[in-house]
DRENNUNU-311736 format. One record per residue: residue in three letters; x, y, z of N, C-alpha, C, CB in turn. Coordinates in Angstrom, 2 decimals, decimal comma, m for minus. Glycine has a CB too. Layout:
N
NODE	gukol	n.c1	n.c2	n.c3	ca.c1	ca.c2	ca.c3	c.c1	c.c2	c.c3	cb.c1	cb.c2	cb.c3
NODE	ALA	X	Y	Z	X	Y	Z	X	Y	Z	X	Y	Z
...
// end
This chain:
222
NODE	gukol	n.c1	n.c2	n.c3	ca.c1	ca.c2	ca.c3	c.c1	c.c2	c.c3	cb.c1	cb.c2	cb.c3
NODE	MET	33,34	m1,16	1,83	33,15	m0,47	3,11	32,84	m1,45	4,22	32,04	0,56	3,00
NODE	SER	32,02	m2,46	3,90	31,68	m3,45	4,91	32,88	m4,29	5,29	30,56	m4,35	4,41
NODE	ILE	33,76	m4,61	4,31	34,93	m5,44	4,61	35,89	m4,67	5,50	35,63	m5,87	3,31
NODE	SER	36,07	m3,37	5,23	36,98	m2,59	6,07	36,46	m2,48	7,49	37,20	m1,21	5,49
NODE	MET	35,13	m2,29	7,65	34,57	m2,22	9,00	34,69	m3,54	9,72	33,11	m1,79	8,95
NODE	MET	34,45	m4,64	9,01	34,58	m5,96	9,63	36,01	m6,19	10,07	34,13	m7,06	8,67
NODE	THR	37,00	m5,79	9,22	38,40	m5,97	9,58	38,75	m5,13	10,79	39,30	m5,62	8,41
NODE	ARG	38,21	m3,92	10,84	38,51	m3,07	11,97	37,91	m3,60	13,25	38,02	m1,66	11,71
NODE	VAL	36,68	m4,11	13,16	36,06	m4,67	14,35	36,81	m5,90	14,82	34,60	m5,03	14,07
NODE	GLU	37,24	m6,77	13,88	38,00	m7,95	14,28	39,34	m7,55	14,90	38,23	m8,86	13,07
NODE	ARG	39,96	m6,48	14,41	41,24	m6,06	14,93	41,10	m5,50	16,34	41,88	m5,03	14,01
NODE	TRP	39,95	m4,83	16,60	39,76	m4,20	17,89	39,12	m5,13	18,90	38,93	m2,97	17,74
NODE	ALA	38,57	m6,21	18,48	37,89	m7,12	19,40	38,90	m7,84	20,27	37,04	m8,13	18,63
NODE	VAL	38,45	m8,22	21,46	39,30	m8,94	22,39	39,16	m10,42	22,12	38,94	m8,61	23,87
NODE	ARG	40,25	m11,12	21,99	40,21	m12,53	21,69	39,74	m13,28	22,93	41,58	m13,03	21,23
NODE	PRO	38,87	m14,31	22,79	38,41	m15,08	23,94	39,58	m15,71	24,68	37,43	m16,16	23,50
NODE	GLY	39,54	m15,53	25,99	40,59	m16,09	26,83	41,80	m15,21	26,96	41,00	m17,39	26,30
NODE	ALA	41,82	m14,06	26,29	43,00	m13,21	26,36	43,12	m12,52	27,70	42,98	m12,17	25,26
NODE	ARG	42,01	m12,36	28,42	42,05	m11,69	29,72	42,83	m12,49	30,73	40,66	m11,43	30,22
NODE	HIS	42,75	m13,80	30,63	43,44	m14,64	31,58	44,85	m14,98	31,11	42,66	m15,92	31,82
NODE	SER	45,08	m15,06	29,81	46,40	m15,44	29,30	47,31	m14,25	29,09	46,26	m16,19	28,03
NODE	GLY	46,77	m13,03	29,21	47,59	m11,84	29,05	47,81	m11,45	27,61	48,90	m12,04	29,70
NODE	GLN	47,18	m12,12	26,65	47,34	m11,82	25,24	46,09	m11,10	24,75	47,59	m13,11	24,41
NODE	ARG	46,31	m9,97	24,12	45,21	m9,20	23,58	45,54	m8,77	22,16	44,91	m7,96	24,47
NODE	ARG	44,51	m8,54	21,40	44,73	m8,06	20,05	45,05	m6,57	20,06	43,50	m8,33	19,18
NODE	ARG	45,43	m6,12	18,91	45,78	m4,72	18,77	44,56	m3,85	19,07	46,31	m4,43	17,36
NODE	GLY	44,77	m2,82	19,90	43,69	m1,93	20,26	42,95	m2,36	21,51	42,73	m1,83	19,15
NODE	ALA	43,26	m3,51	22,10	42,55	m3,95	23,28	42,91	m3,12	24,49	42,84	m5,40	23,56
NODE	SER	44,04	m2,42	24,47	44,45	m1,59	25,59	43,90	m0,18	25,47	45,95	m1,54	25,69
NODE	GLN	42,97	0,05	24,57	42,40	1,37	24,37	40,89	1,30	24,55	42,77	1,93	22,97
NODE	PRO	40,41	1,21	25,79	38,95	1,06	25,99	38,17	2,28	25,54	38,66	0,79	27,44
NODE	PHE	38,77	3,48	25,66	38,04	4,68	25,25	37,78	4,68	23,75	38,82	5,93	25,66
NODE	GLU	38,79	4,26	22,98	38,60	4,19	21,53	37,60	3,10	21,17	39,94	3,94	20,83
NODE	ASN	37,57	2,03	21,95	36,57	0,99	21,70	35,16	1,52	21,90	36,82	m0,22	22,61
NODE	VAL	34,98	2,30	22,96	33,66	2,88	23,22	33,27	3,84	22,10	33,64	3,61	24,57
NODE	LEU	34,24	4,65	21,63	33,95	5,55	20,52	33,57	4,79	19,26	35,15	6,44	20,24
NODE	LEU	34,25	3,66	19,02	33,92	2,86	17,84	32,50	2,32	17,93	34,91	1,71	17,68
NODE	VAL	32,12	1,84	19,12	30,77	1,30	19,29	29,73	2,40	19,09	30,61	0,66	20,68
NODE	CYS	29,96	3,58	19,68	29,01	4,68	19,52	28,92	5,13	18,07	29,42	5,86	20,41
NODE	PHE	30,07	5,17	17,38	30,05	5,58	15,97	29,27	4,59	15,12	31,47	5,70	15,45
NODE	LEU	29,48	3,30	15,35	28,77	2,30	14,56	27,28	2,32	14,86	29,34	0,91	14,81
NODE	ALA	26,92	2,55	16,13	25,50	2,57	16,49	24,78	3,77	15,88	25,34	2,59	18,00
NODE	LEU	25,50	4,92	15,75	24,87	6,11	15,19	24,94	6,15	13,67	25,52	7,35	15,74
NODE	ALA	26,03	5,62	13,11	26,21	5,69	11,66	25,48	4,60	10,91	27,66	5,63	11,33
NODE	CYS	25,04	3,57	11,59	24,39	2,44	10,92	23,02	2,23	11,53	25,24	1,14	11,03
NODE	PRO	22,04	3,11	11,27	20,72	2,94	11,88	19,93	1,79	11,31	19,93	4,18	11,73
NODE	THR	20,36	1,23	10,17	19,60	0,15	9,54	20,11	m1,22	9,92	19,63	0,30	8,04
NODE	LEU	20,92	m1,31	10,96	21,42	m2,63	11,34	20,28	m3,50	11,83	22,51	m2,52	12,43
NODE	GLY	20,28	m4,73	11,46	19,26	m5,66	11,89	18,01	m5,64	11,04	18,89	m5,38	13,28
NODE	SER	17,97	m4,78	10,03	16,78	m4,71	9,18	16,74	m5,80	8,12	16,71	m3,38	8,53
NODE	GLY	17,83	m6,53	7,94	17,87	m7,57	6,93	18,48	m7,10	5,63	16,50	m8,09	6,68
NODE	ASN	18,56	m5,77	5,40	19,17	m5,25	4,18	20,68	m5,20	4,28	18,62	m3,87	3,86
NODE	ILE	21,19	m4,84	5,46	22,63	m4,77	5,70	22,96	m5,69	6,85	23,08	m3,30	6,00
NODE	ILE	23,86	m6,61	6,64	24,25	m7,58	7,67	25,74	m7,43	7,88	23,88	m9,06	7,26
NODE	TRP	26,11	m7,10	9,10	27,51	m6,98	9,46	27,86	m8,18	10,32	27,81	m5,64	10,19
NODE	THR	28,95	m8,83	10,05	29,35	m10,01	10,80	30,81	m9,91	11,16	29,08	m11,28	10,01
NODE	TRP	31,13	m10,49	12,27	32,52	m10,68	12,64	32,60	m12,00	13,39	33,07	m9,50	13,50
NODE	LYS	33,78	m12,55	13,51	33,95	m13,88	14,05	34,46	m13,79	15,48	34,91	m14,70	13,19
NODE	ILE	33,74	m14,45	16,35	34,15	m14,61	17,74	34,07	m16,09	18,06	33,24	m13,75	18,72
NODE	LYS	35,16	m16,62	18,54	35,26	m18,05	18,83	34,99	m18,88	17,58	34,28	m18,45	19,95
NODE	LYS	35,49	m18,37	16,43	35,39	m19,06	15,15	33,95	m19,31	14,72	36,13	m20,36	15,23
NODE	GLN	33,03	m18,46	15,16	31,64	m18,59	14,76	31,17	m17,23	14,24	30,76	m19,07	15,95
NODE	ALA	30,43	m17,24	13,15	29,91	m16,00	12,57	28,67	m15,58	13,33	29,61	m16,16	11,05
NODE	MET	28,67	m14,34	13,81	27,55	m13,82	14,57	27,07	m12,54	13,90	27,94	m13,57	16,05
NODE	ASN	25,79	m12,23	14,02	25,25	m11,00	13,47	25,80	m9,81	14,23	23,71	m11,01	13,51
NODE	PHE	26,13	m8,75	13,49	26,70	m7,56	14,12	25,62	m6,86	14,93	27,28	m6,59	13,05
NODE	ASP	25,92	m6,61	16,20	24,99	m5,97	17,11	25,78	m4,98	17,94	24,25	m7,00	18,00
NODE	PRO	25,49	m3,67	17,90	26,25	m2,71	18,70	26,21	m3,00	20,18	25,75	m1,34	18,45
NODE	VAL	25,06	m3,48	20,69	24,96	m3,79	22,11	25,87	m4,95	22,48	23,52	m4,10	22,50
NODE	ALA	25,86	m6,00	21,64	26,73	m7,14	21,91	28,20	m6,75	21,82	26,44	m8,28	20,94
NODE	LEU	28,53	m5,88	20,87	29,91	m5,43	20,76	30,31	m4,59	21,96	30,10	m4,63	19,47
NODE	PHE	29,41	m3,74	22,45	29,70	m2,94	23,64	29,92	m3,83	24,86	28,56	m1,95	23,91
NODE	LEU	29,07	m4,84	25,02	29,26	m5,77	26,14	30,57	m6,53	26,01	28,10	m6,75	26,24
NODE	ARG	30,90	m6,90	24,79	32,11	m7,69	24,56	33,37	m6,89	24,83	32,12	m8,21	23,15
NODE	LEU	33,42	m5,64	24,35	34,65	m4,86	24,41	34,79	m4,06	25,70	34,71	m3,92	23,25
NODE	VAL	33,67	m3,72	26,35	33,74	m2,84	27,51	33,37	m3,57	28,79	32,82	m1,64	27,32
NODE	VAL	32,16	m4,13	28,83	31,68	m4,71	30,08	32,45	m5,97	30,43	30,19	m5,02	30,00
NODE	PHE	32,51	m6,93	29,49	33,16	m8,20	29,78	34,68	m8,10	29,77	32,72	m9,23	28,77
NODE	ARG	35,19	m6,91	29,55	36,63	m6,74	29,69	37,03	m6,67	31,17	37,10	m5,47	28,95
NODE	TYR	36,12	m6,17	32,00	36,40	m6,04	33,42	35,58	m7,02	34,26	36,13	m4,63	33,87
NODE	VAL	34,55	m7,59	33,70	33,69	m8,52	34,43	33,69	m9,84	33,70	32,23	m7,96	34,58
NODE	ASP	33,92	m10,91	34,43	33,90	m12,24	33,84	32,46	m12,67	33,56	34,59	m13,27	34,76
NODE	ALA	32,21	m13,08	32,34	30,89	m13,58	31,99	30,70	m14,96	32,58	30,71	m13,61	30,46
NODE	PRO	29,57	m15,23	33,19	29,34	m16,57	33,77	29,27	m17,63	32,67	28,05	m16,60	34,60
NODE	ALA	29,78	m18,79	33,01	29,77	m19,91	32,06	28,41	m20,57	32,05	30,87	m20,94	32,42
NODE	VAL	27,44	m19,88	31,52	26,06	m20,36	31,47	25,62	m20,34	30,02	25,11	m19,49	32,37
NODE	HIS	25,07	m21,43	29,59	24,56	m21,54	28,22	23,04	m21,45	28,27	25,02	m22,88	27,54
NODE	LEU	22,52	m20,32	27,83	21,09	m20,08	27,85	20,54	m20,18	26,44	20,77	m18,71	28,47
NODE	GLU	19,41	m20,79	26,33	18,72	m20,92	25,04	17,34	m20,29	25,16	18,62	m22,41	24,60
NODE	LEU	17,09	m19,34	24,30	15,78	m18,71	24,30	14,73	m19,67	23,76	15,81	m17,42	23,47
NODE	PRO	13,58	m19,71	24,41	12,54	m20,61	23,89	12,04	m20,14	22,54	11,37	m20,70	24,88
NODE	SER	11,97	m21,04	21,62	11,52	m20,72	20,27	10,01	m20,90	20,17	12,23	m21,61	19,22
NODE	LEU	9,34	m19,84	19,75	7,90	m19,90	19,60	7,54	m20,60	18,30	7,30	m18,49	19,63
NODE	PRO	6,49	m21,39	18,32	6,10	m22,06	17,08	5,59	m21,05	16,05	5,01	m23,12	17,36
NODE	ARG	5,91	m21,31	14,82	5,47	m20,43	13,74	4,02	m20,73	13,40	6,37	m20,58	12,49
NODE	LEU	3,18	m19,71	13,57	1,77	m19,89	13,35	1,45	m19,91	11,86	0,97	m18,80	14,05
NODE	ARG	0,41	m20,63	11,54	m0,05	m20,66	10,16	m0,72	m19,34	9,81	m1,02	m21,84	9,93
NODE	PRO	m0,72	m18,97	8,54	m1,35	m17,69	8,17	m2,82	m17,59	8,57	m1,23	m17,48	6,67
NODE	LEU	m3,57	m18,69	8,44	m4,98	m18,65	8,81	m5,15	m18,44	10,31	m5,68	m19,92	8,37
NODE	THR	m4,32	m19,12	11,12	m4,40	m18,95	12,57	m4,06	m17,52	12,96	m3,46	m19,92	13,28
NODE	LEU	m3,02	m16,96	12,36	m2,65	m15,58	12,66	m3,74	m14,60	12,24	m1,33	m15,23	11,98
NODE	PHE	m4,36	m14,86	11,10	m5,45	m13,99	10,65	m6,63	m14,05	11,61	m5,90	m14,39	9,24
NODE	LEU	m6,96	m15,24	12,09	m8,08	m15,37	13,03	m7,78	m14,67	14,35	m8,39	m16,84	13,28
NODE	LEU	m6,52	m14,73	14,80	m6,15	m14,02	16,02	m6,30	m12,51	15,85	m4,70	m14,36	16,42
NODE	PHE	m5,82	m11,99	14,74	m5,95	m10,56	14,50	m7,41	m10,16	14,31	m5,13	m10,15	13,28
NODE	LEU	m8,18	m11,01	13,64	m9,59	m10,70	13,44	m10,34	m10,69	14,77	m10,23	m11,72	12,48
NODE	GLY	m10,06	m11,67	15,63	m10,69	m11,69	16,94	m10,32	m10,48	17,78	m10,32	m12,95	17,68
NODE	SER	m9,04	m10,09	17,74	m8,62	m8,90	18,48	m9,30	m7,64	17,94	m7,09	m8,74	18,41
NODE	TYR	m9,40	m7,55	16,63	m10,07	m6,39	16,02	m11,54	m6,33	16,41	m9,93	m6,43	14,50
NODE	MET	m12,20	m7,47	16,41	m13,61	m7,49	16,77	m13,82	m7,12	18,23	m14,21	m8,86	16,50
NODE	LEU	m12,95	m7,60	19,10	m13,09	m7,26	20,52	m12,84	m5,78	20,77	m12,12	m8,10	21,37
NODE	LEU	m11,83	m5,23	20,11	m11,52	m3,81	20,33	m12,60	m2,90	19,77	m10,18	m3,47	19,71
NODE	THR	m13,07	m3,19	18,56	m14,11	m2,35	17,98	m15,47	m2,57	18,63	m14,22	m2,60	16,49
NODE	GLY	m15,65	m3,70	19,30	m16,89	m3,96	20,02	m16,94	m3,32	21,39	m17,09	m5,41	20,16
NODE	GLY	m15,87	m2,65	21,81	m15,89	m1,95	23,10	m15,50	m2,81	24,27	m17,23	m1,39	23,34
NODE	ILE	m14,55	m3,75	24,08	m14,15	m4,59	25,20	m13,45	m3,78	26,29	m13,23	m5,71	24,71
NODE	THR	m12,74	m2,71	25,88	m12,09	m1,85	26,88	m13,11	m1,14	27,75	m11,18	m0,83	26,19
NODE	TYR	m14,16	m0,62	27,15	m15,23	0,03	27,91	m15,94	m0,96	28,82	m16,24	0,68	26,95
NODE	ASP	m16,18	m2,17	28,33	m16,85	m3,17	29,16	m16,00	m3,55	30,37	m17,17	m4,41	28,33
NODE	ILE	m14,68	m3,62	30,20	m13,82	m4,01	31,32	m13,72	m2,88	32,34	m12,43	m4,39	30,82
NODE	ILE	m13,57	m1,64	31,87	m13,37	m0,52	32,79	m14,67	m0,12	33,48	m12,78	0,67	32,05
NODE	VAL	m15,73	0,08	32,71	m16,99	0,57	33,27	m17,82	m0,57	33,83	m17,79	1,31	32,20
NODE	GLY	m17,83	m1,70	33,15	m18,64	m2,83	33,60	m20,13	m2,60	33,45	m18,33	m3,14	35,03
NODE	PRO	m20,62	m2,29	32,24	m22,06	m2,06	32,07	m22,83	m3,37	32,16	m22,34	m1,37	30,73
NODE	PRO	m24,13	m3,30	32,39	m24,93	m4,53	32,41	m25,08	m5,10	31,00	m26,33	m4,26	33,01
NODE	SER	m25,46	m6,35	30,95	m25,62	m6,99	29,64	m26,76	m6,37	28,86	m25,86	m8,49	29,80
NODE	VAL	m27,87	m6,07	29,51	m29,01	m5,38	28,88	m29,52	m4,33	29,86	m30,15	m6,38	28,49
NODE	GLY	m30,22	m3,35	29,31	m30,82	m2,33	30,16	m32,29	m2,59	30,40	m30,63	m0,97	29,54
NODE	GLN	m32,92	m1,66	31,05	m34,35	m1,77	31,37	m35,02	m0,43	31,15	m34,56	m2,26	32,82
NODE	ARG	m36,28	m0,51	30,74	m37,09	0,71	30,62	m38,53	0,38	30,99	m37,00	1,30	29,18
NODE	LEU	m39,25	1,40	31,35	m40,64	1,23	31,77	m41,56	1,45	30,57	m41,00	2,20	32,92
NODE	ASP	m42,39	0,45	30,29	m43,33	0,56	29,18	m44,44	1,54	29,55	m43,92	m0,83	28,81
NODE	SER	m44,68	2,51	28,68	m45,67	3,55	28,98	m47,10	3,03	28,93	m45,51	4,71	28,02
NODE	ARG	m47,35	1,99	28,15	m48,71	1,49	28,02	m49,06	0,49	29,11	m48,90	0,85	26,67
NODE	THR	m48,20	m0,48	29,34	m48,49	m1,53	30,31	m47,92	m1,24	31,69	m47,96	m2,85	29,82
NODE	GLY	m46,92	m0,37	31,76	m46,30	m0,09	33,05	m45,32	m1,16	33,50	m47,34	0,07	34,08
NODE	ALA	m45,05	m2,12	32,65	m44,11	m3,19	33,01	m42,69	m2,79	32,60	m44,51	m4,53	32,32
NODE	VAL	m41,73	m3,42	33,26	m40,32	m3,19	32,96	m39,91	m4,16	31,86	m39,42	m3,36	34,24
NODE	VAL	m39,41	m3,63	30,76	m39,01	m4,46	29,62	m37,51	m4,29	29,41	m39,80	m4,07	28,33
NODE	PRO	m36,84	m5,35	28,95	m35,39	m5,25	28,71	m35,09	m4,43	27,45	m34,76	m6,65	28,57
NODE	VAL	m33,96	m3,78	27,46	m33,50	m2,95	26,35	m32,08	m3,38	26,01	m33,56	m1,43	26,70
NODE	ALA	m31,83	m3,63	24,72	m30,51	m4,09	24,29	m29,61	m2,98	23,81	m30,66	m5,10	23,19
NODE	ILE	m30,16	m1,80	23,52	m29,38	m0,70	22,98	m29,59	0,53	23,85	m29,77	m0,40	21,50
NODE	ALA	m28,51	1,19	24,19	m28,58	2,43	24,99	m28,93	3,58	24,05	m27,23	2,71	25,73
NODE	ARG	m30,19	3,93	24,00	m30,66	4,96	23,08	m30,20	6,34	23,54	m32,19	4,91	22,94
NODE	GLY	m29,76	7,13	22,56	m29,37	8,49	22,86	m28,06	8,64	23,60	m30,42	9,13	23,63
NODE	GLN	m27,31	7,59	23,79	m26,05	7,63	24,52	m24,94	7,10	23,61	m26,13	6,80	25,86
NODE	LEU	m24,23	8,02	23,00	m23,20	7,61	22,04	m21,95	7,09	22,73	m22,84	8,78	21,15
NODE	THR	m21,67	7,55	23,94	m20,45	7,15	24,65	m20,66	6,03	25,64	m19,87	8,34	25,37
NODE	SER	m21,77	5,35	25,58	m22,03	4,22	26,48	m22,73	3,13	25,69	m22,89	4,66	27,71
NODE	GLN	m22,70	1,93	26,24	m23,30	0,79	25,56	m23,57	m0,31	26,58	m22,38	0,27	24,43
NODE	TYR	m24,39	m1,25	26,17	m24,59	m2,48	26,92	m23,70	m3,57	26,32	m26,08	m2,91	26,91
NODE	VAL	m23,53	m4,65	27,06	m22,64	m5,71	26,61	m23,16	m6,36	25,34	m22,46	m6,76	27,71
NODE	ILE	m24,45	m6,63	25,28	m25,02	m7,29	24,10	m24,92	m6,38	22,88	m26,48	m7,67	24,36
NODE	GLU	m24,97	m5,08	23,10	m24,81	m4,13	21,99	m23,39	m4,17	21,44	m25,15	m2,71	22,44
NODE	GLY	m22,40	m4,25	22,33	m21,01	m4,36	21,88	m20,74	m5,65	21,13	m20,08	m4,25	23,06
NODE	ILE	m21,35	m6,75	21,59	m21,17	m8,02	20,90	m21,75	m7,96	19,48	m21,83	m9,17	21,69
NODE	PHE	m22,92	m7,36	19,36	m23,53	m7,23	18,03	m22,66	m6,36	17,12	m24,94	m6,63	18,14
NODE	ALA	m22,13	m5,26	17,65	m21,28	m4,39	16,84	m20,00	m5,10	16,40	m20,92	m3,12	17,61
NODE	SER	m19,41	m5,89	17,30	m18,19	m6,62	16,93	m18,47	m7,66	15,85	m17,59	m7,31	18,16
NODE	LEU	m19,62	m8,32	15,91	m19,97	m9,28	14,87	m20,17	m8,59	13,52	m21,23	m10,05	15,26
NODE	VAL	m20,78	m7,42	13,55	m20,97	m6,67	12,30	m19,64	m6,25	11,71	m21,85	m5,43	12,55
NODE	HIS	m18,72	m5,78	12,55	m17,40	m5,39	12,06	m16,63	m6,59	11,50	m16,59	m4,73	13,18
NODE	GLY	m16,73	m7,72	12,18	m16,08	m8,92	11,67	m16,65	m9,38	10,35	m16,19	m10,04	12,67
NODE	LEU	m17,96	m9,22	10,18	m18,59	m9,58	8,91	m18,08	m8,70	7,78	m20,12	m9,46	9,02
NODE	ALA	m17,91	m7,41	8,06	m17,38	m6,51	7,04	m15,94	m6,85	6,68	m17,47	m5,06	7,51
NODE	VAL	m15,14	m7,18	7,68	m13,74	m7,54	7,42	m13,65	m8,79	6,57	m12,97	m7,74	8,73
NODE	ILE	m14,45	m9,79	6,87	m14,44	m11,03	6,09	m14,84	m10,76	4,64	m15,38	m12,08	6,71
NODE	GLY	m15,83	m9,91	4,44	m16,22	m9,56	3,08	m15,12	m8,85	2,31	m17,45	m8,69	3,10
NODE	LEU	m14,41	m7,93	2,97	m13,31	m7,24	2,31	m12,15	m8,18	2,02	m12,83	m6,07	3,15
NODE	VAL	m11,88	m9,11	2,92	m10,80	m10,08	2,69	m11,14	m10,98	1,51	m10,56	m10,93	3,95
NODE	ILE	m12,39	m11,39	1,41	m12,80	m12,22	0,27	m12,63	m11,45	m1,04	m14,27	m12,68	0,43
NODE	LEU	m13,00	m10,19	m1,05	m12,83	m9,39	m2,26	m11,36	m9,22	m2,62	m13,48	m8,02	m2,08
NODE	ASP	m10,53	m8,98	m1,63	m9,10	m8,81	m1,91	m8,47	m10,10	m2,42	m8,37	m8,34	m0,65
NODE	TYR	m8,83	m11,23	m1,79	m8,27	m12,51	m2,23	m8,75	m12,86	m3,64	m8,66	m13,62	m1,26
NODE	THR	m10,01	m12,58	m3,92	m10,55	m12,88	m5,24	m9,88	m12,03	m6,32	m12,06	m12,66	m5,27
NODE	HIS	m9,60	m10,78	m5,99	m8,99	m9,89	m6,97	m7,53	m10,24	m7,24	m9,10	m8,45	m6,50
NODE	SER	m6,81	m10,72	m6,22	m5,37	m10,99	m6,38	m5,06	m12,43	m6,75	m4,65	m10,64	m5,12
NODE	SER	m6,01	m13,34	m6,60	m5,74	m14,75	m6,88	m5,77	m15,02	m8,38	m6,75	m15,65	m6,15
NODE	ARG	m4,87	m15,88	m8,83	m4,81	m16,26	m10,23	m5,24	m17,71	m10,47	m3,40	m16,06	m10,75
NODE	TYR	m5,66	m18,37	m9,43	m5,96	m19,79	m9,54	m7,46	m20,08	m9,47	m5,25	m20,56	m8,45
NODE	LEU	m8,27	m19,05	m9,38	m9,71	m19,26	m9,33	m10,27	m19,34	m10,74	m10,39	m18,14	m8,54
NODE	LYS	m11,24	m20,21	m10,88	m11,94	m20,31	m12,15	m12,96	m19,18	m12,27	m12,62	m21,69	m12,29
NODE	ASP	m13,56	m19,09	m13,43	m14,47	m17,97	m13,68	m15,69	m18,03	m12,77	m14,92	m17,97	m15,14
NODE	TYR	m16,30	m19,21	m12,62	m17,49	m19,29	m11,79	m17,13	m19,14	m10,31	m18,21	m20,63	m12,02
NODE	GLU	m15,95	m19,62	m9,91	m15,51	m19,42	m8,53	m15,24	m17,95	m8,24	m14,26	m20,26	m8,24
NODE	ARG	m14,63	m17,27	m9,18	m14,37	m15,85	m9,00	m15,67	m15,05	m8,93	m13,50	m15,32	m10,14
NODE	SER	m16,62	m15,40	m9,76	m17,91	m14,70	m9,73	m18,63	m14,92	m8,41	m18,80	m15,16	m10,90
NODE	PHE	m18,63	m16,18	m7,94	m19,28	m16,47	m6,66	m18,58	m15,75	m5,52	m19,29	m17,98	m6,41
NODE	ALA	m17,25	m15,70	m5,55	m16,51	m15,02	m4,48	m16,79	m13,52	m4,49	m15,01	m15,27	m4,63
NODE	TYR	m16,87	m12,92	m5,67	m17,20	m11,49	m5,75	m18,59	m11,22	m5,18	m17,13	m11,01	m7,21
NODE	VAL	m19,54	m12,07	m5,53	m20,91	m11,89	m5,02	m20,93	m12,05	m3,50	m21,88	m12,90	m5,67
NODE	ALA	m20,22	m13,05	m2,98	m20,19	m13,27	m1,53	m19,52	m12,11	m0,81	m19,47	m14,58	m1,21
NODE	GLY	m18,39	m11,64	m1,33	m17,70	m10,53	m0,67	m18,51	m9,25	m0,68	m16,37	m10,29	m1,33
NODE	ILE	m19,11	m8,92	m1,82	m19,93	m7,71	m1,90	m21,16	m7,83	m1,01	m20,35	m7,44	m3,35
NODE	SER	m21,76	m9,01	m0,97	m22,95	m9,21	m0,14	m22,63	m9,05	1,34	m23,56	m10,60	m0,39
NODE	LEU	m21,54	m9,68	1,80	m21,17	m9,56	3,22	m20,86	m8,12	3,59	m19,97	m10,46	3,53
NODE	THR	m20,12	m7,43	2,74	m19,79	m6,04	3,04	m21,03	m5,15	3,06	m18,79	m5,51	2,02
NODE	THR	m21,94	m5,37	2,12	m23,16	m4,56	2,06	m24,05	m4,83	3,26	m23,92	m4,85	0,78
NODE	VAL	m24,21	m6,10	3,63	m25,03	m6,44	4,79	m24,45	m5,83	6,06	m25,15	m7,96	4,95
NODE	ALA	m23,13	m5,87	6,19	m22,49	m5,28	7,37	m22,72	m3,77	7,43	m20,98	m5,57	7,36
NODE	MET	m22,64	m3,09	6,30	m22,89	m1,65	6,27	m24,34	m1,33	6,64	m22,56	m1,07	4,89
NODE	ILE	m25,28	m2,13	6,15	m26,69	m1,90	6,46	m26,96	m2,14	7,94	m27,60	m2,81	5,60
NODE	LEU	m26,41	m3,21	8,49	m26,62	m3,50	9,92	m26,00	m2,42	10,80	m26,04	m4,87	10,27
NODE	GLN	m24,84	m1,95	10,40	m24,21	m0,88	11,18	m25,05	0,40	11,12	m22,79	m0,60	10,67
NODE	ARG	m25,60	0,69	9,97	m26,47	1,87	9,83	m27,73	1,71	10,68	m26,86	2,10	8,35
NODE	VAL	m28,31	0,52	10,69	m29,50	0,28	11,51	m29,18	0,42	12,99	m30,08	m1,11	11,22
NODE	LEU	m28,02	m0,11	13,40	m27,63	m0,01	14,80	m27,45	1,45	15,23	m26,33	m0,78	15,05
NODE	MET	m26,79	2,24	14,39	m26,61	3,64	14,74	m27,93	4,41	14,70	m25,60	4,29	13,78
NODE	SER	m28,84	4,04	13,82	m30,15	4,69	13,78	m30,97	4,37	15,02	m30,92	4,28	12,53
NODE	MET	m30,85	3,16	15,53	m31,54	2,81	16,77	m30,90	3,48	17,97	m31,55	1,30	16,95
NODE	LYS	m29,61	3,67	17,92	m28,92	4,29	19,05	m29,13	5,81	19,05	m27,42	3,97	19,00
NODE	LEU	m29,02	6,42	17,88	m29,26	7,85	17,72	m30,37	8,02	16,69	m27,96	8,61	17,28
NODE	PRO	m31,59	8,35	17,10	m32,71	8,42	16,15	m32,49	9,42	15,01	m33,98	8,79	16,88
NODE	ASN	m31,75	10,49	15,24	m31,52	11,50	14,20	m30,20	11,30	13,48	m31,56	12,89	14,81
NODE	TYR	m29,67	10,09	13,49	m28,39	9,83	12,85	m28,52	9,93	11,33	m27,85	8,45	13,25
NODE	MET	m27,68	10,74	10,69	m27,66	10,96	9,24	m28,98	11,53	8,73	m27,36	9,65	8,52
NODE	ARG	m29,69	12,25	9,58	m30,94	12,92	9,17	m30,77	14,41	9,45	m32,20	12,32	9,92
NODE	TYR	m30,21	15,10	8,51	m29,86	16,50	8,74	m31,09	17,40	8,74	m28,87	16,96	7,69
NODE	GLY	m32,15	16,99	8,05	m33,33	17,84	8,00	m34,06	17,91	9,32	m34,26	17,36	6,94
NODE	ASN	m34,02	16,81	10,11	m34,72	16,78	11,39	m33,84	17,16	12,56	m35,30	15,42	11,62
NODE	ALA	m32,55	17,46	12,30	m31,64	17,76	13,39	m31,99	19,12	14,01	m30,18	17,75	12,91
// end
């Protein structure tokens, strides 16, 4: 099926330079059928470009990946419009190392779960203030008590660090469970470290929510 489609596309494609020399391949004088072919291929082959199915045809004696948009431009647009003789090269991004990519995703996750969007839009102060009932002095407050939909900057930073600690613990557990190159004592130490980090993160998160909402997870006093 792929060979027949490739042959049909090659038969219907316009040969480079044929517009000026007056020579065209079979089917080049039928632009409407070319458009129908492009639409049919675009609708009938939704998995193009996924890596499982690769369609190729040769243009200028070079194998190119099958792309319905490129074929539409080739058969329809550039049939009436001359393409400029410009050679453009897309800048190639460097391939990041797995650890660097993981740190980028971890940092983004910590910022988002720490409320960076709220801090940018609302712009809360870094710490709050309250009046001490005994001394009458103004003391700083790091947590917005009783306000679930608001926070201070230092509170968001603490929450992001706690979330990052939990993620690191889960990653250590996953790596320890899937790795086959760790020795017995290394595996035991990694399990202890991963469980400890995850447990500490859960406890700190519970303490933070209890300080923010005094009746958090206390159904009897609600």
